[in-house]
Structure formats: structure tokens, C-alpha cells
DSSP file (Angstrom, degrees, kcal/mol; ACC not computed):
  #  RESIDUE AA STRUCTURE BP1 BP2  ACC     N-H-->O    O-->H-N    N-H-->O    O-->H-N    TCO  KAPPA ALPHA  PHI   PSI    X-CA   Y-CA   Z-CA
    1    1 A X     >        0   0    0      0, 0.0     4,-1.4     0, 0.0     3,-0.5   0.000 360.0 360.0 360.0  12.0    0.0    0.0    0.0
    2    2 A X  H  >  +     0   0    0      1,-0.2     4,-2.4     2,-0.2     5,-0.1   0.847 360.0  61.6 -61.6 -35.6    3.1    2.3   -0.3
    3    3 A X  H  > S+     0   0    0      1,-0.2     4,-2.4     2,-0.2    -1,-0.2   0.853 101.8  50.8 -66.5 -33.2    1.8    3.6   -3.6
    4    4 A X  H  > S+     0   0    0     -3,-0.5     4,-2.7     2,-0.2    -1,-0.2   0.912 111.9  47.2 -67.7 -40.0   -1.4    5.0   -1.9
    5    5 A X  H  X S+     0   0    0     -4,-1.4     4,-1.1     1,-0.2    -2,-0.2   0.878 112.8  50.0 -63.7 -37.9    0.7    6.8    0.7
    6    6 A X  H  < S+     0   0    0     -4,-2.4     3,-0.3     2,-0.2    -2,-0.2   0.927 111.0  48.5 -70.4 -42.1    3.0    8.1   -2.1
    7    7 A X  H  < S+     0   0    0     -4,-2.4    -2,-0.2     1,-0.2    -1,-0.2   0.911 114.8  44.9 -61.9 -44.4    0.0    9.4   -4.1
    8    8 A X  H  < S+     0   0    0     -4,-2.7     2,-0.5    -5,-0.2    -1,-0.2   0.697  91.4  98.8 -77.8 -11.0   -1.6   11.2   -1.1
    9    9 A X  S  < S-     0   0    0     -4,-1.1     2,-0.7    -3,-0.3    -4,-0.0  -0.634  72.0-139.8 -80.3 125.7    1.7   12.6    0.0
   10   10 A X        -     0   0    0     -2,-0.5    -2,-0.1     1,-0.0    -3,-0.1  -0.735  17.6-139.5 -85.0 113.9    2.0   16.2   -1.1
   11   11 A X    >>  -     0   0    0     -2,-0.7     4,-0.7     1,-0.1     3,-0.5  -0.217  21.5-110.7 -68.1 165.1    5.5   17.0   -2.4
   12   12 A X  G >4 S+     0   0    0      1,-0.2     3,-0.8     2,-0.2    -1,-0.1   0.855 118.2  60.6 -67.9 -28.5    7.3   20.2   -1.6
   13   13 A X  G 34 S+     0   0    0      1,-0.3    -1,-0.2     3,-0.0    -3,-0.0   0.859 103.0  51.0 -65.9 -32.4    7.0   21.2   -5.3
   14   14 A X  G <4 S+     0   0    0     -3,-0.5     2,-1.4     1,-0.1    -1,-0.3   0.659  84.9 101.4 -75.7 -16.4    3.1   21.1   -5.0
   15   15 A X    <<  +     0   0    0     -3,-0.8     2,-0.2    -4,-0.7     4,-0.1  -0.535  52.0 170.3 -73.6  93.1    3.1   23.3   -1.9
   16   16 A X        -     0   0    0     -2,-1.4     6,-0.1     2,-0.3    -2,-0.1  -0.589  49.3-111.0 -96.2 170.1    2.2   26.6   -3.3
   17   17 A X  S    S+     0   0    0     -2,-0.2     2,-0.8     4,-0.0    -1,-0.1   0.754 100.5  87.1 -66.2 -22.7    1.2   29.7   -1.3
   18   18 A X     >  -     0   0    0      1,-0.2     4,-1.6     2,-0.0     3,-0.4  -0.695  64.2-163.4 -79.9 111.8   -2.2   29.1   -2.5
   19   19 A X  H  > S+     0   0    0     -2,-0.8     4,-2.6     1,-0.2     5,-0.2   0.841  87.7  61.4 -61.7 -33.6   -4.2   26.8   -0.3
   20   20 A X  H  > S+     0   0    0      2,-0.2     4,-2.0     1,-0.2    -1,-0.2   0.877 101.8  49.5 -67.8 -34.2   -6.7   26.2   -2.9
   21   21 A X  H  > S+     0   0    0     -3,-0.4     4,-2.2     2,-0.2    -1,-0.2   0.948 112.5  49.8 -63.5 -49.3   -4.2   24.7   -5.4
   22   22 A X  H  X S+     0   0    0     -4,-1.6     4,-2.1     1,-0.2    -2,-0.2   0.899 109.9  50.8 -54.2 -42.8   -3.0   22.4   -2.6
   23   23 A X  H  X S+     0   0    0     -4,-2.6     4,-2.6     1,-0.2    -1,-0.2   0.852 111.0  48.0 -65.0 -37.0   -6.6   21.5   -1.8
   24   24 A X  H  X S+     0   0    0     -4,-2.0     4,-2.9     2,-0.2    -2,-0.2   0.886 110.2  52.2 -68.9 -38.5   -7.2   20.6   -5.5
   25   25 A X  H  X S+     0   0    0     -4,-2.2     4,-2.0     2,-0.2    -2,-0.2   0.912 111.8  45.9 -64.4 -45.2   -4.0   18.6   -5.7
   26   26 A X  H  X S+     0   0    0     -4,-2.1     4,-2.7    -5,-0.2     5,-0.2   0.931 113.6  50.4 -65.2 -46.6   -5.1   16.6   -2.6
   27   27 A X  H  X S+     0   0    0     -4,-2.6     4,-3.2     1,-0.2    -2,-0.2   0.944 109.4  49.4 -56.2 -46.7   -8.6   16.1   -4.0
   28   28 A X  H  X S+     0   0    0     -4,-2.9     4,-2.0     1,-0.2    -1,-0.2   0.906 112.2  47.8 -59.3 -41.9   -7.4   14.9   -7.3
   29   29 A X  H  X S+     0   0    0     -4,-2.0     4,-2.1     2,-0.2    -1,-0.2   0.897 111.5  50.9 -68.9 -40.5   -5.1   12.4   -5.6
   30   30 A X  H  X S+     0   0    0     -4,-2.7     4,-2.7     2,-0.2    -2,-0.2   0.933 110.6  49.6 -54.1 -51.4   -7.9   11.2   -3.4
   31   31 A X  H  X S+     0   0    0     -4,-3.2     4,-2.9     1,-0.2    -2,-0.2   0.911 110.1  50.3 -57.0 -44.6  -10.1   10.8   -6.4
   32   32 A X  H  X S+     0   0    0     -4,-2.0     4,-2.1     2,-0.2    -1,-0.2   0.875 111.7  47.4 -64.9 -42.6   -7.4    8.8   -8.2
   33   33 A X  H  X S+     0   0    0     -4,-2.1     4,-2.8     2,-0.2    -1,-0.2   0.911 112.1  50.7 -66.3 -42.9   -7.0    6.5   -5.2
   34   34 A X  H  X S+     0   0    0     -4,-2.7     4,-2.7     2,-0.2    -2,-0.2   0.944 111.3  48.0 -64.7 -50.2  -10.8    6.0   -4.9
   35   35 A X  H  X S+     0   0    0     -4,-2.9     4,-2.4     2,-0.2    -1,-0.2   0.883 111.6  50.0 -59.1 -38.4  -11.0    5.1   -8.6
   36   36 A X  H  X S+     0   0    0     -4,-2.1     4,-2.5    -5,-0.2    -2,-0.2   0.972 112.1  47.6 -61.4 -49.4   -8.1    2.7   -8.3
   37   37 A X  H  X S+     0   0    0     -4,-2.8     4,-2.6     1,-0.2    -2,-0.2   0.904 113.4  48.0 -60.6 -42.8   -9.8    1.0   -5.3
   38   38 A X  H  X S+     0   0    0     -4,-2.7     4,-2.8     1,-0.2     5,-0.2   0.922 111.3  50.3 -68.1 -38.6  -13.2    0.8   -7.0
   39   39 A X  H  X S+     0   0    0     -4,-2.4     4,-2.4    -5,-0.2    -1,-0.2   0.926 111.5  47.8 -65.8 -42.2  -11.7   -0.7  -10.1
   40   40 A X  H  X S+     0   0    0     -4,-2.5     4,-2.6     1,-0.2    -2,-0.2   0.913 113.0  48.8 -63.7 -40.2   -9.8   -3.3   -8.1
   41   41 A X  H  X S+     0   0    0     -4,-2.6     4,-2.0     1,-0.2    -2,-0.2   0.910 111.1  49.6 -64.9 -38.8  -13.0   -4.2   -6.1
   42   42 A X  H  X S+     0   0    0     -4,-2.8     4,-2.5    -5,-0.2     5,-0.2   0.936 112.0  48.1 -67.3 -43.0  -15.0   -4.5   -9.4
   43   43 A X  H  X S+     0   0    0     -4,-2.4     4,-2.5    -5,-0.2    -1,-0.2   0.923 111.5  50.6 -65.1 -39.4  -12.4   -6.8  -11.0
   44   44 A X  H  X S+     0   0    0     -4,-2.6     4,-2.1     2,-0.2    -1,-0.2   0.884 112.4  46.0 -63.2 -35.9  -12.3   -8.9   -7.8
   45   45 A X  H  X S+     0   0    0     -4,-2.0     4,-2.6     2,-0.2    -2,-0.2   0.869 112.4  50.6 -73.1 -34.8  -16.0   -9.3   -7.8
   46   46 A X  H  X S+     0   0    0     -4,-2.5     4,-2.6     2,-0.2     5,-0.2   0.943 112.3  46.9 -62.6 -50.6  -16.2  -10.1  -11.5
   47   47 A X  H  X S+     0   0    0     -4,-2.5     4,-2.6    -5,-0.2    -2,-0.2   0.921 112.4  49.9 -64.1 -43.1  -13.5  -12.7  -11.1
   48   48 A X  H  X S+     0   0    0     -4,-2.1     4,-2.6     1,-0.2    -1,-0.2   0.943 112.1  48.4 -57.0 -49.3  -15.3  -14.3   -8.0
   49   49 A X  H  X S+     0   0    0     -4,-2.6     4,-2.2     1,-0.2    -2,-0.2   0.882 111.9  48.9 -66.3 -34.8  -18.6  -14.4   -9.9
   50   50 A X  H  X S+     0   0    0     -4,-2.6     4,-2.6     2,-0.2    -1,-0.2   0.923 111.7  49.0 -63.3 -43.2  -17.0  -16.0  -12.9
   51   51 A X  H  X S+     0   0    0     -4,-2.6     4,-2.4    -5,-0.2    -2,-0.2   0.902 111.9  48.6 -66.4 -39.2  -15.3  -18.6  -10.7
   52   52 A X  H  X S+     0   0    0     -4,-2.6     4,-2.3     2,-0.2    -1,-0.2   0.897 111.8  49.6 -64.7 -40.9  -18.6  -19.4   -8.9
   53   53 A X  H  X S+     0   0    0     -4,-2.2     4,-2.6     2,-0.2    -2,-0.2   0.922 110.3  49.9 -62.4 -46.8  -20.4  -19.7  -12.2
   54   54 A X  H  X S+     0   0    0     -4,-2.6     4,-2.5     2,-0.2    -2,-0.2   0.912 110.4  50.4 -55.9 -49.1  -17.8  -22.0  -13.6
   55   55 A X  H  X S+     0   0    0     -4,-2.4     4,-3.1     1,-0.2    -1,-0.2   0.924 110.2  49.9 -57.8 -46.9  -17.9  -24.2  -10.5
   56   56 A X  H  X S+     0   0    0     -4,-2.3     4,-2.4     1,-0.2    -2,-0.2   0.930 112.2  47.9 -64.5 -40.1  -21.7  -24.4  -10.7
   57   57 A X  H  X S+     0   0    0     -4,-2.6     4,-2.3     2,-0.2    -1,-0.2   0.912 111.0  49.8 -66.6 -39.0  -21.6  -25.4  -14.3
   58   58 A X  H  X S+     0   0    0     -4,-2.5     4,-2.6     2,-0.2    -2,-0.2   0.938 112.7  47.9 -61.0 -47.3  -18.9  -28.0  -13.7
   59   59 A X  H  X S+     0   0    0     -4,-3.1     4,-2.5     1,-0.2    -2,-0.2   0.902 112.3  48.0 -60.5 -43.0  -21.0  -29.4  -10.9
   60   60 A X  H  X S+     0   0    0     -4,-2.4     4,-3.0     2,-0.2     5,-0.2   0.915 112.9  49.0 -61.0 -44.9  -24.2  -29.5  -12.9
   61   61 A X  H  X S+     0   0    0     -4,-2.3     4,-2.9    -5,-0.2     5,-0.2   0.946 112.3  48.5 -62.8 -48.0  -22.3  -31.2  -15.9
   62   62 A X  H  X S+     0   0    0     -4,-2.6     4,-2.8     1,-0.2    -1,-0.2   0.931 111.5  49.3 -62.5 -45.4  -20.8  -33.8  -13.6
   63   63 A X  H  X S+     0   0    0     -4,-2.5     4,-2.8     2,-0.2    -1,-0.2   0.927 113.0  47.7 -55.1 -48.7  -24.3  -34.5  -12.0
   64   64 A X  H  X S+     0   0    0     -4,-3.0     4,-3.0     1,-0.2     5,-0.2   0.924 111.6  49.6 -64.7 -41.0  -25.9  -34.9  -15.4
   65   65 A X  H  X S+     0   0    0     -4,-2.9     4,-2.9    -5,-0.2     5,-0.2   0.922 111.7  48.4 -61.1 -43.8  -23.2  -37.2  -16.7
   66   66 A X  H  X S+     0   0    0     -4,-2.8     4,-2.7    -5,-0.2    -1,-0.2   0.935 114.1  47.6 -64.8 -42.0  -23.4  -39.4  -13.6
   67   67 A X  H  X S+     0   0    0     -4,-2.8     4,-2.8    -5,-0.2    -2,-0.2   0.937 112.5  47.2 -56.7 -49.7  -27.2  -39.6  -13.9
   68   68 A X  H  X S+     0   0    0     -4,-3.0     4,-2.8     2,-0.2     5,-0.2   0.943 113.6  48.4 -58.8 -50.7  -27.1  -40.4  -17.6
   69   69 A X  H  X S+     0   0    0     -4,-2.9     4,-2.6    -5,-0.2    -2,-0.2   0.926 112.1  49.8 -56.8 -46.1  -24.4  -43.1  -17.1
   70   70 A X  H  X S+     0   0    0     -4,-2.7     4,-2.7    -5,-0.2     5,-0.2   0.938 112.5  46.9 -56.2 -49.1  -26.4  -44.6  -14.2
   71   71 A X  H  X S+     0   0    0     -4,-2.8     4,-2.8     1,-0.2     5,-0.2   0.941 113.3  48.3 -62.8 -44.7  -29.6  -44.6  -16.3
   72   72 A X  H  X S+     0   0    0     -4,-2.8     4,-2.6     1,-0.2     5,-0.3   0.900 113.2  48.2 -67.4 -42.1  -27.8  -46.2  -19.3
   73   73 A X  H  X S+     0   0    0     -4,-2.6     4,-2.3    -5,-0.2    -1,-0.2   0.923 113.7  47.1 -61.5 -44.9  -26.2  -48.8  -17.0
   74   74 A X  H  X S+     0   0    0     -4,-2.7     4,-2.2     2,-0.2    -2,-0.2   0.887 115.0  46.2 -61.1 -43.1  -29.6  -49.6  -15.4
   75   75 A X  H  X S+     0   0    0     -4,-2.8     4,-2.6    -5,-0.2     5,-0.2   0.923 113.6  46.6 -67.5 -45.8  -31.3  -49.8  -18.8
   76   76 A X  H  X S+     0   0    0     -4,-2.6     4,-1.3    -5,-0.2    -2,-0.2   0.856 111.8  52.9 -66.9 -37.6  -28.6  -52.0  -20.4
   77   77 A X  H  X S+     0   0    0     -4,-2.3     4,-0.9    -5,-0.3    -2,-0.2   0.936 112.2  45.7 -60.3 -44.2  -28.6  -54.2  -17.3
   78   78 A X  H  < S+     0   0    0     -4,-2.2     3,-0.3     1,-0.2    -2,-0.2   0.869 112.5  48.0 -68.2 -38.9  -32.4  -54.6  -17.5
   79   79 A X  H  < S+     0   0    0     -4,-2.6    -1,-0.2     1,-0.2    -2,-0.2   0.746 106.5  59.4 -72.2 -23.3  -32.4  -55.3  -21.3
   80   80 A X  H  <        0   0    0     -4,-1.3    -1,-0.2    -5,-0.2    -2,-0.2   0.817 360.0 360.0 -75.9 -25.8  -29.6  -57.8  -20.9
   81   81 A X     <        0   0    0     -4,-0.9    -1,-0.2    -3,-0.3    -2,-0.2   0.469 360.0 360.0 -75.4 360.0  -31.7  -60.0  -18.5
């Protein structure tokens, strides 16, 4: 998290006599940090949703395959007798 501290840190070059400029610089840096955090959170949420969907699909496919194989084995067993 050093980069957040670095972004928020106001360097000596940015320290003008005008407090408004300083305030704007701080606001811009805070907005940048907030945007970065929001983007990271959105990416993490999307990845988690994709992983959950993939797991659900895999489980459904496995269950369907097991049920179909079971039915085929039962039907073949009955027809064989």
C-alpha cells in the first residue's frame, strides 16, 4: 500500500502559497486512489462471480453425466436379463 501513501503525500513542489491549489491537488489524488480502489474491487467481484459460475456449471455437468451413465447402465442391465 506504499503507492497510496505516495499518491496522497504532497511533495514540496506542490506546496504553493495558494491553499486552494493544494486542496485541489489533494482532492485529485484522493479521487485517483478511490477510482483505483473501485476498479480493483470491481475486478475482484467479477473474477469471483466467474469462478462461482464455472464451479456451478462443472458441478451440474458432472451430476448430469453421472445420472445419464447410471440410467444407461440400469437400462442396459435390464435389457440384458
